[in-house]
Steps between C-alpha positions, in 0.01 A plus 500: 500500500568584863550860606853632474620249240611614156295291252771512232775386738277223631414384146868492407590310819224244446586458131868446581413236762259315268746518212799360690634207302559285809130521588400342168164678503523635146622386162775725364410765760175582323166564663275782604489705815295805587399705800200720567622846599164651596137504385602641160840354407702182479860424405565215254821323397565557131487197269839365403676623813662251737362470852839436660648830385190713442572875500272791577504609135352161406186561706197672353256713698142434388181682588194283552266742322722502189545122492131435558398741224735319260340168591154644442606638161619159380134397476445779247591453133856617422531827317814666370330838501 
Protein backbone atom coordinates (compact mmCIF):
# COMPACT_ATOMS: atom_id res chain seq x y z
CA UNK A 1 0.00 0.00 0.00
CA UNK A 2 1.52 3.31 -1.00
CA UNK A 3 2.03 6.03 1.58
CA UNK A 4 -0.91 8.33 2.16
CA UNK A 5 -3.57 5.94 0.87
CA UNK A 6 -6.29 4.64 3.17
CA UNK A 7 -6.17 0.82 2.84
CA UNK A 8 -9.88 0.41 3.59
CA UNK A 9 -10.94 3.00 1.00
CA UNK A 10 -8.63 1.44 -1.56
CA UNK A 11 -9.99 -2.06 -0.85
CA UNK A 12 -13.55 -0.82 -1.23
CA UNK A 13 -12.71 1.00 -4.48
CA UNK A 14 -10.96 -2.04 -5.94
CA UNK A 15 -13.76 -4.39 -4.85
CA UNK A 16 -16.41 -2.14 -6.41
CA UNK A 17 -14.48 -2.01 -9.70
CA UNK A 18 -13.95 -5.78 -9.82
CA UNK A 19 -17.56 -6.44 -8.88
CA UNK A 20 -19.11 -4.19 -11.53
CA UNK A 21 -21.59 -6.27 -13.49
CA UNK A 22 -20.56 -4.80 -16.85
CA UNK A 23 -16.99 -6.02 -16.33
CA UNK A 24 -18.16 -9.64 -16.05
CA UNK A 25 -15.20 -10.54 -13.84
CA UNK A 26 -17.22 -12.29 -11.14
CA UNK A 27 -20.22 -14.57 -10.89
CA UNK A 28 -23.03 -13.01 -8.86
CA UNK A 29 -20.60 -10.39 -7.51
CA UNK A 30 -18.82 -12.97 -5.37
CA UNK A 31 -15.09 -13.27 -4.87
CA UNK A 32 -12.39 -12.39 -2.42
CA UNK A 33 -10.37 -9.24 -1.99
CA UNK A 34 -7.90 -8.27 0.70
CA UNK A 35 -5.21 -5.71 1.37
CA UNK A 36 -2.16 -5.77 3.59
CA UNK A 37 -2.29 -2.79 5.94
CA UNK A 38 1.16 -3.18 7.51
CA UNK A 39 3.52 -5.88 8.76
CA UNK A 40 0.94 -7.07 11.30
CA UNK A 41 -2.53 -6.63 9.76
CA UNK A 42 -4.62 -7.22 6.67
CA UNK A 43 -8.19 -6.35 5.71
CA UNK A 44 -10.36 -9.10 4.18
CA UNK A 45 -13.75 -8.97 2.45
CA UNK A 46 -16.28 -10.96 4.44
CA UNK A 47 -17.73 -14.10 2.84
CA UNK A 48 -21.20 -13.63 1.42
CA UNK A 49 -20.81 -9.91 0.76
CA UNK A 50 -21.07 -8.57 -2.78
CA UNK A 51 -18.00 -6.96 -4.32
CA UNK A 52 -19.98 -4.35 -6.25
CA UNK A 53 -21.53 -2.82 -3.15
CA UNK A 54 -19.09 -3.86 -0.42
CA UNK A 55 -19.33 -1.69 2.71
CA UNK A 56 -16.75 -0.97 5.38
CA UNK A 57 -18.71 -3.01 7.94
CA UNK A 58 -18.31 -6.06 5.67
CA UNK A 59 -14.52 -5.96 5.92
CA UNK A 60 -12.67 -7.78 8.67
CA UNK A 61 -9.36 -6.66 10.15
CA UNK A 62 -7.09 -9.65 10.76
CA UNK A 63 -3.78 -9.84 12.60
CA UNK A 64 -1.17 -12.12 11.07
CA UNK A 65 0.00 -13.46 14.44
CA UNK A 66 -3.55 -14.48 15.39
CA UNK A 67 -4.32 -16.09 12.03
CA UNK A 68 -1.01 -17.93 11.93
CA UNK A 69 -1.48 -19.27 15.45
CA UNK A 70 -4.92 -20.59 14.46
CA UNK A 71 -3.40 -22.36 11.47
CA UNK A 72 -0.72 -23.91 13.67
CA UNK A 73 -3.35 -25.09 16.17
CA UNK A 74 -5.32 -26.93 13.48
CA UNK A 75 -2.52 -29.52 13.40
CA UNK A 76 -3.21 -30.27 17.07
CA UNK A 77 -6.04 -32.60 18.10
CA UNK A 78 -9.31 -30.72 18.76
CA UNK A 79 -10.28 -30.29 22.37
CA UNK A 80 -13.44 -28.77 23.78
CA UNK A 81 -11.72 -28.06 27.07
